[in-house]
Backbone of each chain as nested JSON, in Angstrom:
{
  "chains": [
    {"id": "A", "residues": [
      {"number": 1, "name": "UNK", "atoms": {"N": [46.689, -155.923, 36.371], "CA": [45.347, -155.995, 35.783], "C": [44.676, -154.622, 35.826]}},
      {"number": 2, "name": "UNK", "atoms": {"N": [44.132, -154.259, 34.705], "CA": [43.43, -152.971, 34.655], "C": [41.991, -153.165, 35.151]}},
      {"number": 3, "name": "UNK", "atoms": {"N": [41.628, -152.424, 36.179], "CA": [40.267, -152.509, 36.706], "C": [39.368, -151.573, 35.902]}},
      {"number": 4, "name": "UNK", "atoms": {"N": [38.291, -152.143, 35.402], "CA": [37.342, -151.329, 34.64], "C": [36.1, -151.104, 35.501]}},
      {"number": 5, "name": "UNK", "atoms": {"N": [35.717, -149.868, 35.614], "CA": [34.544, -149.49, 36.407], "C": [33.375, -149.23, 35.469]}},
      {"number": 6, "name": "UNK", "atoms": {"N": [32.191, -149.567, 35.933], "CA": [31.017, -149.132, 35.187], "C": [30.506, -147.861, 35.867]}},
      {"number": 7, "name": "UNK", "atoms": {"N": [30.425, -146.796, 35.098], "CA": [30.167, -145.478, 35.677], "C": [28.894, -144.858, 35.094]}},
      {"number": 8, "name": "UNK", "atoms": {"N": [28.106, -144.281, 35.986], "CA": [26.933, -143.503, 35.574], "C": [27.149, -142.092, 36.117]}},
      {"number": 9, "name": "UNK", "atoms": {"N": [27.061, -141.121, 35.255], "CA": [27.222, -139.734, 35.709], "C": [25.937, -138.957, 35.434]}},
      {"number": 10, "name": "UNK", "atoms": {"N": [25.428, -138.31, 36.473], "CA": [24.261, -137.431, 36.321], "C": [24.674, -136.027, 36.759]}},
      {"number": 11, "name": "UNK", "atoms": {"N": [24.256, -135.029, 36.005], "CA": [24.686, -133.68, 36.353], "C": [23.535, -132.69, 36.307]}},
      {"number": 12, "name": "UNK", "atoms": {"N": [23.663, -131.701, 37.13], "CA": [22.719, -130.586, 37.158], "C": [23.576, -129.323, 37.224]}},
      {"number": 13, "name": "UNK", "atoms": {"N": [23.835, -128.764, 36.054], "CA": [24.744, -127.613, 35.985], "C": [24.054, -126.431, 35.307]}},
      {"number": 14, "name": "UNK", "atoms": {"N": [24.575, -125.248, 35.559], "CA": [24.01, -124.031, 34.987], "C": [23.976, -124.11, 33.46]}},
      {"number": 15, "name": "UNK", "atoms": {"N": [22.941, -123.503, 32.902], "CA": [22.685, -123.583, 31.453], "C": [23.908, -123.217, 30.611]}},
      {"number": 16, "name": "UNK", "atoms": {"N": [24.662, -122.236, 31.104], "CA": [25.812, -121.761, 30.339], "C": [26.969, -122.764, 30.304]}},
      {"number": 17, "name": "UNK", "atoms": {"N": [26.892, -123.796, 31.141], "CA": [27.962, -124.8, 31.166], "C": [27.49, -126.189, 30.703]}},
      {"number": 18, "name": "UNK", "atoms": {"N": [26.198, -126.307, 30.425], "CA": [25.628, -127.618, 30.08], "C": [26.293, -128.24, 28.847]}},
      {"number": 19, "name": "UNK", "atoms": {"N": [26.43, -127.467, 27.786], "CA": [27.022, -128.01, 26.556], "C": [28.463, -128.418, 26.753]}},
      {"number": 20, "name": "UNK", "atoms": {"N": [29.176, -127.606, 27.522], "CA": [30.592, -127.887, 27.772], "C": [30.741, -129.207, 28.534]}},
      {"number": 21, "name": "UNK", "atoms": {"N": [29.887, -129.385, 29.536], "CA": [29.936, -130.618, 30.336], "C": [29.579, -131.822, 29.461]}},
      {"number": 22, "name": "UNK", "atoms": {"N": [28.526, -131.671, 28.664], "CA": [28.107, -132.801, 27.814], "C": [29.191, -133.176, 26.805]}},
      {"number": 23, "name": "UNK", "atoms": {"N": [29.74, -132.186, 26.141], "CA": [30.778, -132.455, 25.139], "C": [31.995, -133.108, 25.798]}},
      {"number": 24, "name": "UNK", "atoms": {"N": [32.336, -132.622, 26.961], "CA": [33.489, -133.185, 27.679], "C": [33.244, -134.648, 28.038]}},
      {"number": 25, "name": "UNK", "atoms": {"N": [32.093, -134.922, 28.651], "CA": [31.815, -136.291, 29.114], "C": [31.624, -137.26, 27.955]}},
      {"number": 26, "name": "UNK", "atoms": {"N": [31.102, -136.763, 26.847], "CA": [30.863, -137.63, 25.693], "C": [32.151, -138.148, 25.043]}},
      {"number": 27, "name": "UNK", "atoms": {"N": [33.266, -137.565, 25.395], "CA": [34.539, -138.113, 24.93], "C": [34.821, -139.473, 25.56]}},
      {"number": 28, "name": "UNK", "atoms": {"N": [34.216, -139.706, 26.711], "CA": [34.552, -140.91, 27.487], "C": [33.364, -141.835, 27.735]}},
      {"number": 29, "name": "UNK", "atoms": {"N": [32.163, -141.277, 27.7], "CA": [30.977, -142.044, 28.095], "C": [29.881, -141.932, 27.037]}},
      {"number": 30, "name": "UNK", "atoms": {"N": [28.89, -142.79, 27.154], "CA": [27.758, -142.769, 26.222], "C": [26.595, -141.968, 26.784]}},
      {"number": 31, "name": "UNK", "atoms": {"N": [26.058, -141.113, 25.977], "CA": [24.883, -140.334, 26.362], "C": [23.698, -141.296, 26.442]}},
      {"number": 32, "name": "UNK", "atoms": {"N": [22.951, -141.268, 27.549], "CA": [21.774, -142.136, 27.638], "C": [20.473, -141.379, 27.885]}},
      {"number": 33, "name": "UNK", "atoms": {"N": [20.592, -140.226, 28.47], "CA": [19.401, -139.414, 28.732], "C": [19.89, -138.0, 28.996]}},
      {"number": 34, "name": "UNK", "atoms": {"N": [18.977, -137.063, 28.885], "CA": [19.303, -135.695, 29.236], "C": [20.027, -135.656, 30.588]}},
      {"number": 35, "name": "UNK", "atoms": {"N": [21.267, -135.197, 30.604], "CA": [22.076, -135.07, 31.834], "C": [22.527, -136.396, 32.44]}},
      {"number": 36, "name": "UNK", "atoms": {"N": [22.476, -137.474, 31.659], "CA": [22.919, -138.782, 32.168], "C": [23.809, -139.463, 31.124]}},
      {"number": 37, "name": "UNK", "atoms": {"N": [24.971, -139.914, 31.569], "CA": [25.863, -140.682, 30.688], "C": [26.33, -141.924, 31.422]}},
      {"number": 38, "name": "UNK", "atoms": {"N": [26.695, -142.943, 30.654], "CA": [27.123, -144.218, 31.219], "C": [28.319, -144.744, 30.444]}},
      {"number": 39, "name": "UNK", "atoms": {"N": [29.081, -145.602, 31.086], "CA": [30.119, -146.295, 30.334], "C": [31.186, -146.901, 31.2]}},
      {"number": 40, "name": "UNK", "atoms": {"N": [32.131, -147.525, 30.54], "CA": [33.228, -148.18, 31.246], "C": [34.456, -147.294, 31.246]}},
      {"number": 41, "name": "UNK", "atoms": {"N": [35.078, -147.21, 32.381], "CA": [36.278, -146.394, 32.535], "C": [37.276, -147.147, 33.409]}},
      {"number": 42, "name": "UNK", "atoms": {"N": [38.538, -146.906, 33.157], "CA": [39.546, -147.391, 34.099], "C": [39.629, -146.368, 35.236]}},
      {"number": 43, "name": "UNK", "atoms": {"N": [40.246, -146.783, 36.313], "CA": [40.378, -145.876, 37.465], "C": [41.13, -144.58, 37.081]}},
      {"number": 44, "name": "UNK", "atoms": {"N": [42.263, -144.676, 36.33], "CA": [42.94, -143.425, 35.939], "C": [42.069, -142.522, 35.055]}},
      {"number": 45, "name": "UNK", "atoms": {"N": [41.309, -143.136, 34.146], "CA": [40.403, -142.334, 33.309], "C": [39.368, -141.631, 34.189]}},
      {"number": 46, "name": "UNK", "atoms": {"N": [38.844, -142.392, 35.137], "CA": [37.838, -141.831, 36.039], "C": [38.403, -140.628, 36.803]}},
      {"number": 47, "name": "UNK", "atoms": {"N": [39.601, -140.771, 37.331], "CA": [40.222, -139.678, 38.09], "C": [40.433, -138.454, 37.201]}},
      {"number": 48, "name": "UNK", "atoms": {"N": [40.852, -138.719, 35.965], "CA": [41.099, -137.639, 35.006], "C": [39.793, -136.876, 34.734]}},
      {"number": 49, "name": "UNK", "atoms": {"N": [38.709, -137.631, 34.535], "CA": [37.421, -137.009, 34.235], "C": [36.921, -136.177, 35.419]}},
      {"number": 50, "name": "UNK", "atoms": {"N": [37.09, -136.712, 36.619], "CA": [36.655, -135.967, 37.806], "C": [37.411, -134.649, 37.911]}},
      {"number": 51, "name": "UNK", "atoms": {"N": [38.706, -134.688, 37.635], "CA": [39.492, -133.455, 37.681], "C": [39.079, -132.493, 36.581]}},
      {"number": 52, "name": "UNK", "atoms": {"N": [38.814, -133.039, 35.404], "CA": [38.371, -132.217, 34.28], "C": [37.047, -131.538, 34.582]}},
      {"number": 53, "name": "UNK", "atoms": {"N": [36.149, -132.298, 35.212], "CA": [34.838, -131.734, 35.564], "C": [34.985, -130.563, 36.525]}},
      {"number": 54, "name": "UNK", "atoms": {"N": [35.874, -130.736, 37.479], "CA": [36.091, -129.651, 38.463], "C": [36.528, -128.359, 37.788]}},
      {"number": 55, "name": "UNK", "atoms": {"N": [37.238, -128.5, 36.67], "CA": [37.691, -127.299, 35.946], "C": [36.565, -126.656, 35.14]}},
      {"number": 56, "name": "UNK", "atoms": {"N": [35.62, -127.476, 34.698], "CA": [34.547, -126.951, 33.841], "C": [33.386, -126.365, 34.653]}},
      {"number": 57, "name": "UNK", "atoms": {"N": [32.995, -127.076, 35.695], "CA": [31.799, -126.64, 36.423], "C": [32.115, -125.513, 37.404]}},
      {"number": 58, "name": "UNK", "atoms": {"N": [31.078, -124.89, 37.874], "CA": [31.195, -123.942, 38.979], "C": [30.809, -124.727, 40.233]}},
      {"number": 59, "name": "UNK", "atoms": {"N": [31.8, -125.038, 41.046], "CA": [31.554, -125.951, 42.172], "C": [30.607, -125.387, 43.233]}},
      {"number": 60, "name": "UNK", "atoms": {"N": [30.389, -124.082, 43.187], "CA": [29.456, -123.498, 44.144], "C": [28.008, -123.551, 43.629]}},
      {"number": 61, "name": "UNK", "atoms": {"N": [27.864, -123.735, 42.323], "CA": [26.511, -123.695, 41.733], "C": [26.065, -125.029, 41.134]}},
      {"number": 62, "name": "UNK", "atoms": {"N": [27.008, -125.805, 40.658], "CA": [26.676, -127.026, 39.915], "C": [26.849, -128.266, 40.79]}},
      {"number": 63, "name": "UNK", "atoms": {"N": [26.254, -129.354, 40.313], "CA": [26.303, -130.608, 41.066], "C": [26.4, -131.787, 40.098]}},
      {"number": 64, "name": "UNK", "atoms": {"N": [27.391, -132.642, 40.343], "CA": [27.577, -133.841, 39.525], "C": [27.669, -135.041, 40.462]}},
      {"number": 65, "name": "UNK", "atoms": {"N": [26.924, -136.093, 40.151], "CA": [27.005, -137.326, 40.938], "C": [27.538, -138.441, 40.045]}},
      {"number": 66, "name": "UNK", "atoms": {"N": [28.502, -139.193, 40.571], "CA": [29.081, -140.314, 39.828], "C": [28.845, -141.588, 40.611]}},
      {"number": 67, "name": "UNK", "atoms": {"N": [28.15, -142.533, 39.996], "CA": [27.913, -143.849, 40.588], "C": [28.88, -144.811, 39.914]}},
      {"number": 68, "name": "UNK", "atoms": {"N": [29.632, -145.525, 40.718], "CA": [30.629, -146.454, 40.166], "C": [30.338, -147.857, 40.647]}},
      {"number": 69, "name": "UNK", "atoms": {"N": [30.342, -148.78, 39.712], "CA": [30.18, -150.18, 40.079], "C": [31.423, -150.925, 39.612]}},
      {"number": 70, "name": "UNK", "atoms": {"N": [31.92, -151.825, 40.437], "CA": [33.119, -152.589, 40.087], "C": [32.843, -153.512, 38.9]}},
      {"number": 71, "name": "UNK", "atoms": {"N": [31.583, -153.788, 38.685], "CA": [31.231, -154.692, 37.6], "C": [29.851, -154.328, 37.077]}},
      {"number": 72, "name": "UNK", "atoms": {"N": [29.715, -154.246, 35.799], "CA": [28.446, -153.937, 35.158], "C": [27.362, -154.934, 35.567]}},
      {"number": 73, "name": "UNK", "atoms": {"N": [27.79, -156.189, 35.842], "CA": [26.822, -157.24, 36.185], "C": [26.174, -157.04, 37.549]}},
      {"number": 74, "name": "UNK", "atoms": {"N": [26.767, -156.196, 38.39], "CA": [26.153, -155.91, 39.694], "C": [24.932, -155.005, 39.545]}},
      {"number": 75, "name": "UNK", "atoms": {"N": [24.787, -154.467, 38.353], "CA": [23.777, -153.454, 38.121], "C": [22.728, -153.936, 37.128]}},
      {"number": 76, "name": "UNK", "atoms": {"N": [21.488, -153.866, 37.517], "CA": [20.406, -154.154, 36.582], "C": [19.817, -152.835, 36.101]}},
      {"number": 77, "name": "UNK", "atoms": {"N": [19.52, -152.787, 34.833], "CA": [18.976, -151.54, 34.289], "C": [17.625, -151.809, 33.632]}},
      {"number": 78, "name": "UNK", "atoms": {"N": [16.608, -151.086, 34.09], "CA": [15.291, -151.15, 33.466], "C": [14.969, -149.782, 32.882]}},
      {"number": 79, "name": "UNK", "atoms": {"N": [14.204, -149.816, 31.819], "CA": [13.777, -148.544, 31.234], "C": [12.275, -148.556, 31.014]}},
      {"number": 80, "name": "UNK", "atoms": {"N": [11.65, -147.423, 31.247], "CA": [10.229, -147.261, 30.961], "C": [10.112, -146.082, 29.998]}},
      {"number": 81, "name": "UNK", "atoms": {"N": [9.221, -146.218, 29.027], "CA": [9.035, -145.124, 28.073], "C": [9.992, -145.243, 26.907]}},
      {"number": 82, "name": "UNK", "atoms": {"N": [10.226, -144.135, 26.262], "CA": [10.985, -144.113, 25.017], "C": [12.236, -143.27, 25.178]}},
      {"number": 83, "name": "UNK", "atoms": {"N": [13.352, -143.865, 24.829], "CA": [14.599, -143.116, 24.883], "C": [14.549, -141.992, 23.855]}},
      {"number": 84, "name": "UNK", "atoms": {"N": [14.876, -140.8, 24.313], "CA": [14.806, -139.656, 23.409], "C": [16.07, -139.563, 22.56]}},
      {"number": 85, "name": "UNK", "atoms": {"N": [15.966, -138.886, 21.47], "CA": [17.149, -138.617, 20.666], "C": [17.943, -137.544, 21.388]}},
      {"number": 86, "name": "UNK", "atoms": {"N": [19.234, -137.641, 21.241], "CA": [20.071, -136.631, 21.882], "C": [19.885, -135.293, 21.178]}},
      {"number": 87, "name": "UNK", "atoms": {"N": [19.798, -134.262, 21.982], "CA": [19.71, -132.923, 21.419], "C": [21.066, -132.615, 20.798]}},
      {"number": 88, "name": "UNK", "atoms": {"N": [21.073, -132.314, 19.528], "CA": [22.364, -132.09, 18.882], "C": [22.992, -130.823, 19.427]}},
      {"number": 89, "name": "UNK", "atoms": {"N": [24.267, -130.887, 19.568], "CA": [24.992, -129.77, 20.154], "C": [25.612, -128.941, 19.049]}},
      {"number": 90, "name": "UNK", "atoms": {"N": [25.218, -127.714, 18.969], "CA": [25.793, -126.828, 17.957], "C": [26.983, -126.103, 18.588]}},
      {"number": 91, "name": "UNK", "atoms": {"N": [28.115, -126.363, 18.01], "CA": [29.319, -125.747, 18.587], "C": [29.611, -124.436, 17.856]}}
    ]},
    {"id": "B", "residues": [
      {"number": 1, "name": "UNK", "atoms": {"N": [13.431, -164.426, 53.23], "CA": [14.264, -163.213, 53.38], "C": [13.807, -162.138, 52.378]}},
      {"number": 2, "name": "UNK", "atoms": {"N": [13.634, -160.962, 52.877], "CA": [13.244, -159.861, 51.99], "C": [14.506, -159.276, 51.352]}},
      {"number": 3, "name": "UNK", "atoms": {"N": [14.54, -159.275, 50.046], "CA": [15.687, -158.717, 49.329], "C": [15.478, -157.221, 49.165]}},
      {"number": 4, "name": "UNK", "atoms": {"N": [16.462, -156.466, 49.601], "CA": [16.372, -155.016, 49.447], "C": [17.314, -154.589, 48.327]}},
      {"number": 5, "name": "UNK", "atoms": {"N": [16.774, -153.829, 47.421], "CA": [17.548, -153.34, 46.287], "C": [17.932, -151.888, 46.524]}},
      {"number": 6, "name": "UNK", "atoms": {"N": [19.118, -151.512, 46.052], "CA": [19.44, -150.091, 46.049], "C": [19.129, -149.562, 44.649]}},
      {"number": 7, "name": "UNK", "atoms": {"N": [18.265, -148.573, 44.606], "CA": [17.723, -148.127, 43.324], "C": [18.04, -146.651, 43.068]}},
      {"number": 8, "name": "UNK", "atoms": {"N": [18.424, -146.376, 41.845], "CA": [18.608, -144.988, 41.388], "C": [17.668, -144.804, 40.205]}},
      {"number": 9, "name": "UNK", "atoms": {"N": [16.849, -143.801, 40.273], "CA": [15.938, -143.524, 39.162], "C": [16.241, -142.145, 38.578]}},
      {"number": 10, "name": "UNK", "atoms": {"N": [16.415, -142.117, 37.264], "CA": [16.607, -140.836, 36.567], "C": [15.506, -140.718, 35.517]}},
      {"number": 11, "name": "UNK", "atoms": {"N": [14.936, -139.537, 35.415], "CA": [13.83, -139.414, 34.465], "C": [13.94, -138.149, 33.622]}},
      {"number": 12, "name": "UNK", "atoms": {"N": [13.406, -138.267, 32.438], "CA": [13.333, -137.13, 31.517], "C": [11.906, -137.157, 30.961]}},
      {"number": 13, "name": "UNK", "atoms": {"N": [11.043, -136.385, 31.593], "CA": [9.621, -136.43, 31.218], "C": [9.128, -135.026, 30.867]}},
      {"number": 14, "name": "UNK", "atoms": {"N": [8.057, -134.97, 30.14], "CA": [7.486, -133.691, 29.722], "C": [7.151, -132.817, 30.929]}},
      {"number": 15, "name": "UNK", "atoms": {"N": [7.32, -131.526, 30.727], "CA": [7.153, -130.54, 31.81], "C": [5.833, -130.701, 32.572]}},
      {"number": 16, "name": "UNK", "atoms": {"N": [4.779, -131.051, 31.824], "CA": [3.458, -131.152, 32.446], "C": [3.324, -132.368, 33.358]}},
      {"number": 17, "name": "UNK", "atoms": {"N": [4.294, -133.281, 33.292], "CA": [4.238, -134.478, 34.144], "C": [5.367, -134.532, 35.174]}},
      {"number": 18, "name": "UNK", "atoms": {"N": [6.268, -133.554, 35.121], "CA": [7.447, -133.574, 36.003], "C": [7.057, -133.58, 37.479]}},
      {"number": 19, "name": "UNK", "atoms": {"N": [6.171, -132.694, 37.877], "CA": [5.775, -132.628, 39.287], "C": [5.109, -133.907, 39.752]}},
      {"number": 20, "name": "UNK", "atoms": {"N": [4.276, -134.443, 38.912], "CA": [3.558, -135.671, 39.252], "C": [4.552, -136.826, 39.474]}},
      {"number": 21, "name": "UNK", "atoms": {"N": [5.511, -136.93, 38.578], "CA": [6.516, -137.999, 38.704], "C": [7.341, -137.802, 39.975]}},
      {"number": 22, "name": "UNK", "atoms": {"N": [7.771, -136.565, 40.222], "CA": [8.594, -136.308, 41.41], "C": [7.817, -136.624, 42.686]}},
      {"number": 23, "name": "UNK", "atoms": {"N": [6.592, -136.134, 42.769], "CA": [5.772, -136.372, 43.971], "C": [5.545, -137.869, 44.174]}},
      {"number": 24, "name": "UNK", "atoms": {"N": [5.29, -138.549, 43.092], "CA": [5.06, -139.997, 43.182], "C": [6.305, -140.717, 43.686]}},
      {"number": 25, "name": "UNK", "atoms": {"N": [7.456, -140.437, 43.076], "CA": [8.68, -141.156, 43.443], "C": [9.152, -140.804, 44.848]}},
      {"number": 26, "name": "UNK", "atoms": {"N": [8.881, -139.574, 45.261], "CA": [9.328, -139.144, 46.603], "C": [8.607, -139.873, 47.734]}},
      {"number": 27, "name": "UNK", "atoms": {"N": [7.545, -140.543, 47.415], "CA": [6.893, -141.371, 48.445], "C": [7.766, -142.564, 48.819]}},
      {"number": 28, "name": "UNK", "atoms": {"N": [8.664, -142.949, 47.908], "CA": [9.437, -144.184, 48.105], "C": [10.95, -143.953, 48.14]}},
      {"number": 29, "name": "UNK", "atoms": {"N": [11.395, -142.862, 47.523], "CA": [12.831, -142.658, 47.352], "C": [13.24, -141.259, 47.805]}},
      {"number": 30, "name": "UNK", "atoms": {"N": [14.542, -141.063, 47.95], "CA": [15.059, -139.762, 48.361], "C": [15.48, -138.942, 47.146]}},
      {"number": 31, "name": "UNK", "atoms": {"N": [15.047, -137.725, 47.134], "CA": [15.457, -136.803, 46.068], "C": [16.939, -136.493, 46.231]}},
      {"number": 32, "name": "UNK", "atoms": {"N": [17.736, -136.622, 45.183], "CA": [19.162, -136.298, 45.295], "C": [19.625, -135.221, 44.323]}},
      {"number": 33, "name": "UNK", "atoms": {"N": [18.918, -135.111, 43.235], "CA": [19.28, -134.082, 42.257], "C": [18.069, -133.904, 41.357]}},
      {"number": 34, "name": "UNK", "atoms": {"N": [18.035, -132.802, 40.646], "CA": [16.986, -132.589, 39.668], "C": [16.828, -133.846, 38.8]}},
      {"number": 35, "name": "UNK", "atoms": {"N": [15.656, -134.477, 38.846], "CA": [15.345, -135.676, 38.049], "C": [16.082, -136.94, 38.469]}},
      {"number": 36, "name": "UNK", "atoms": {"N": [16.634, -136.964, 39.677], "CA": [17.341, -138.153, 40.18], "C": [16.893, -138.454, 41.604]}},
      {"number": 37, "name": "UNK", "atoms": {"N": [16.506, -139.692, 41.84], "CA": [16.167, -140.126, 43.205], "C": [16.871, -141.444, 43.491]}},
      {"number": 38, "name": "UNK", "atoms": {"N": [17.106, -141.695, 44.779], "CA": [17.802, -142.909, 45.193], "C": [17.127, -143.498, 46.414]}},
      {"number": 39, "name": "UNK", "atoms": {"N": [17.32, -144.777, 46.623], "CA": [16.877, -145.341, 47.888], "C": [16.757, -146.838, 47.861]}},
      {"number": 40, "name": "UNK", "atoms": {"N": [16.366, -147.388, 48.988], "CA": [16.224, -148.833, 49.118], "C": [14.768, -149.242, 48.925]}},
      {"number": 41, "name": "UNK", "atoms": {"N": [14.585, -150.293, 48.168], "CA": [13.243, -150.814, 47.896], "C": [13.294, -152.332, 47.937]}},
      {"number": 42, "name": "UNK", "atoms": {"N": [12.196, -152.924, 48.325], "CA": [12.073, -154.371, 48.15], "C": [11.644, -154.627, 46.705]}},
      {"number": 43, "name": "UNK", "atoms": {"N": [11.759, -155.853, 46.283], "CA": [11.36, -156.195, 44.906], "C": [9.878, -155.874, 44.65]}},
      {"number": 44, "name": "UNK", "atoms": {"N": [8.962, -156.222, 45.578], "CA": [7.543, -155.863, 45.335], "C": [7.308, -154.356, 45.26]}},
      {"number": 45, "name": "UNK", "atoms": {"N": [8.006, -153.599, 46.12], "CA": [7.876, -152.132, 46.052], "C": [8.362, -151.628, 44.696]}},
      {"number": 46, "name": "UNK", "atoms": {"N": [9.485, -152.199, 44.257], "CA": [10.049, -151.793, 42.977], "C": [9.059, -152.052, 41.83]}},
      {"number": 47, "name": "UNK", "atoms": {"N": [8.465, -153.226, 41.842], "CA": [7.504, -153.576, 40.791], "C": [6.301, -152.629, 40.813]}},
      {"number": 48, "name": "UNK", "atoms": {"N": [5.86, -152.316, 42.03], "CA": [4.72, -151.41, 42.196], "C": [5.049, -150.019, 41.613]}},
      {"number": 49, "name": "UNK", "atoms": {"N": [6.232, -149.552, 41.917], "CA": [6.638, -148.228, 41.435], "C": [6.737, -148.202, 39.909]}},
      {"number": 50, "name": "UNK", "atoms": {"N": [7.294, -149.257, 39.35], "CA": [7.414, -149.306, 37.887], "C": [6.028, -149.265, 37.234]}},
      {"number": 51, "name": "UNK", "atoms": {"N": [5.106, -149.993, 37.815], "CA": [3.742, -149.973, 37.271], "C": [3.095, -148.608, 37.447]}},
      {"number": 52, "name": "UNK", "atoms": {"N": [3.324, -147.997, 38.606], "CA": [2.788, -146.664, 38.867], "C": [3.34, -145.646, 37.885]}},
      {"number": 53, "name": "UNK", "atoms": {"N": [4.629, -145.774, 37.591], "CA": [5.26, -144.845, 36.649], "C": [4.629, -144.963, 35.267]}},
      {"number": 54, "name": "UNK", "atoms": {"N": [4.366, -146.177, 34.86], "CA": [3.766, -146.396, 33.541], "C": [2.411, -145.707, 33.42]}},
      {"number": 55, "name": "UNK", "atoms": {"N": [1.718, -145.592, 34.562], "CA": [0.418, -144.916, 34.532], "C": [0.555, -143.391, 34.466]}},
      {"number": 56, "name": "UNK", "atoms": {"N": [1.643, -142.883, 35.045], "CA": [1.816, -141.423, 35.112], "C": [2.441, -140.859, 33.836]}},
      {"number": 57, "name": "UNK", "atoms": {"N": [3.453, -141.543, 33.345], "CA": [4.182, -140.956, 32.216], "C": [3.473, -141.224, 30.886]}},
      {"number": 58, "name": "UNK", "atoms": {"N": [3.918, -140.511, 29.881], "CA": [3.487, -140.791, 28.516], "C": [4.616, -141.634, 27.906]}},
      {"number": 59, "name": "UNK", "atoms": {"N": [4.352, -142.906, 27.731], "CA": [5.434, -143.812, 27.322], "C": [5.993, -143.534, 25.931]}},
      {"number": 60, "name": "UNK", "atoms": {"N": [5.246, -142.767, 25.151], "CA": [5.767, -142.438, 23.822], "C": [6.673, -141.194, 23.853]}},
      {"number": 61, "name": "UNK", "atoms": {"N": [6.551, -140.419, 24.934], "CA": [7.302, -139.156, 24.996], "C": [8.344, -139.115, 26.113]}},
      {"number": 62, "name": "UNK", "atoms": {"N": [8.078, -139.837, 27.191], "CA": [8.934, -139.744, 28.381], "C": [9.889, -140.929, 28.483]}},
      {"number": 63, "name": "UNK", "atoms": {"N": [10.884, -140.758, 29.306], "CA": [11.896, -141.812, 29.488], "C": [12.364, -141.856, 30.938]}},
      {"number": 64, "name": "UNK", "atoms": {"N": [12.316, -143.053, 31.5], "CA": [12.767, -143.258, 32.885], "C": [13.75, -144.419, 32.891]}},
      {"number": 65, "name": "UNK", "atoms": {"N": [14.891, -144.23, 33.55], "CA": [15.868, -145.315, 33.688], "C": [15.99, -145.669, 35.169]}},
      {"number": 66, "name": "UNK", "atoms": {"N": [15.977, -146.962, 35.46], "CA": [16.127, -147.439, 36.838], "C": [17.346, -148.328, 36.924]}},
      {"number": 67, "name": "UNK", "atoms": {"N": [18.289, -147.923, 37.748], "CA": [19.485, -148.729, 38.001], "C": [19.278, -149.416, 39.336]}},
      {"number": 68, "name": "UNK", "atoms": {"N": [19.451, -150.723, 39.359], "CA": [19.241, -151.488, 40.587], "C": [20.511, -152.227, 40.952]}},
      {"number": 69, "name": "UNK", "atoms": {"N": [20.886, -152.114, 42.211], "CA": [22.027, -152.869, 42.704], "C": [21.535, -153.776, 43.817]}},
      {"number": 70, "name": "UNK", "atoms": {"N": [22.012, -155.009, 43.834], "CA": [21.59, -155.956, 44.877], "C": [22.082, -155.5, 46.245]}},
      {"number": 71, "name": "UNK", "atoms": {"N": [23.073, -154.653, 46.24], "CA": [23.637, -154.195, 47.509], "C": [24.212, -152.797, 47.324]}},
      {"number": 72, "name": "UNK", "atoms": {"N": [23.908, -151.927, 48.252], "CA": [24.414, -150.558, 48.207], "C": [25.946, -150.534, 48.184]}},
      {"number": 73, "name": "UNK", "atoms": {"N": [26.564, -151.562, 48.803], "CA": [28.03, -151.589, 48.898], "C": [28.717, -151.862, 47.565]}},
      {"number": 74, "name": "UNK", "atoms": {"N": [27.96, -152.363, 46.594], "CA": [28.553, -152.585, 45.27], "C": [28.738, -151.27, 44.521]}},
      {"number": 75, "name": "UNK", "atoms": {"N": [28.17, -150.228, 45.077], "CA": [28.131, -148.948, 44.389], "C": [28.918, -147.889, 45.169]}},
      {"number": 76, "name": "UNK", "atoms": {"N": [29.855, -147.256, 44.488], "CA": [30.541, -146.118, 45.088], "C": [29.941, -144.85, 44.527]}},
      {"number": 77, "name": "UNK", "atoms": {"N": [29.752, -143.872, 45.38], "CA": [29.161, -142.622, 44.915], "C": [30.106, -141.464, 45.218]}},
      {"number": 78, "name": "UNK", "atoms": {"N": [30.45, -140.725, 44.19], "CA": [31.248, -139.508, 44.355], "C": [30.412, -138.322, 43.912]}},
      {"number": 79, "name": "UNK", "atoms": {"N": [30.652, -137.198, 44.544], "CA": [29.951, -135.983, 44.128], "C": [30.955, -134.85, 43.909]}},
      {"number": 80, "name": "UNK", "atoms": {"N": [30.694, -134.045, 42.93], "CA": [31.5, -132.855, 42.675], "C": [30.544, -131.671, 42.69]}},
      {"number": 81, "name": "UNK", "atoms": {"N": [30.99, -130.581, 43.272], "CA": [30.144, -129.391, 43.331], "C": [29.238, -129.422, 44.548]}},
      {"number": 82, "name": "UNK", "atoms": {"N": [28.164, -128.681, 44.458], "CA": [27.291, -128.452, 45.598], "C": [25.906, -128.991, 45.321]}},
      {"number": 83, "name": "UNK", "atoms": {"N": [25.433, -129.815, 46.225], "CA": [24.079, -130.336, 46.079], "C": [23.093, -129.177, 46.183]}},
      {"number": 84, "name": "UNK", "atoms": {"N": [22.187, -129.111, 45.238], "CA": [21.224, -128.01, 45.251], "C": [20.064, -128.32, 46.179]}},
      {"number": 85, "name": "UNK", "atoms": {"N": [19.41, -127.287, 46.607], "CA": [18.186, -127.491, 47.381], "C": [17.106, -127.953, 46.419]}},
      {"number": 86, "name": "UNK", "atoms": {"N": [16.225, -128.766, 46.926], "CA": [15.147, -129.237, 46.06], "C": [14.198, -128.087, 45.764]}},
      {"number": 87, "name": "UNK", "atoms": {"N": [13.795, -128.03, 44.516], "CA": [12.806, -127.02, 44.135], "C": [11.493, -127.428, 44.801]}},
      {"number": 88, "name": "UNK", "atoms": {"N": [10.948, -126.548, 45.603], "CA": [9.716, -126.925, 46.294], "C": [8.584, -127.064, 45.283]}},
      {"number": 89, "name": "UNK", "atoms": {"N": [7.758, -128.036, 45.553], "CA": [6.684, -128.334, 44.621], "C": [5.396, -127.685, 45.103]}},
      {"number": 90, "name": "UNK", "atoms": {"N": [4.88, -126.799, 44.307], "CA": [3.613, -126.166, 44.669], "C": [2.481, -126.985, 44.056]}},
      {"number": 91, "name": "UNK", "atoms": {"N": [1.682, -127.517, 44.935], "CA": [0.582, -128.368, 44.44], "C": [-0.688, -127.521, 44.292]}}
    ]}
  ]
}
């Protein structure tokens, strides 16, 4: 059985790496807010992404937090205010 | 029985309200990253904070997401890189 995790990733990285991190994570997760992405991943996908992040970020300067839930239903999500449009990334 | 929730709050608010939101949330939660706080709250505390946030933010411009877990153990947290020091708030 493939275990699917519900993952929330929040990052605080140097400006020069922000676009790279966002573009990388958006291959696997949904953008929900500035520096926040969410989505479902299998454990191997999750491990791959963590390794990929280590290659992109500067581990001495940047910080990424990953919250993993075994089931999306364990998590309640409330929102206040208006979801912003994603800032388009010019490559 | 008092139900304690594990809460993660991420916010994207206008610059002129950022300090106010951070100072407000830090009364109840722990700062973990730029625009991210975590901690345990009871349901009444949570409701109070949500109402307080609505008074501080501009609901047409700002966005706050609250992830709630019934139990901290349902959530795994991984970090990559280095946690930054909190930017001190000059009031």
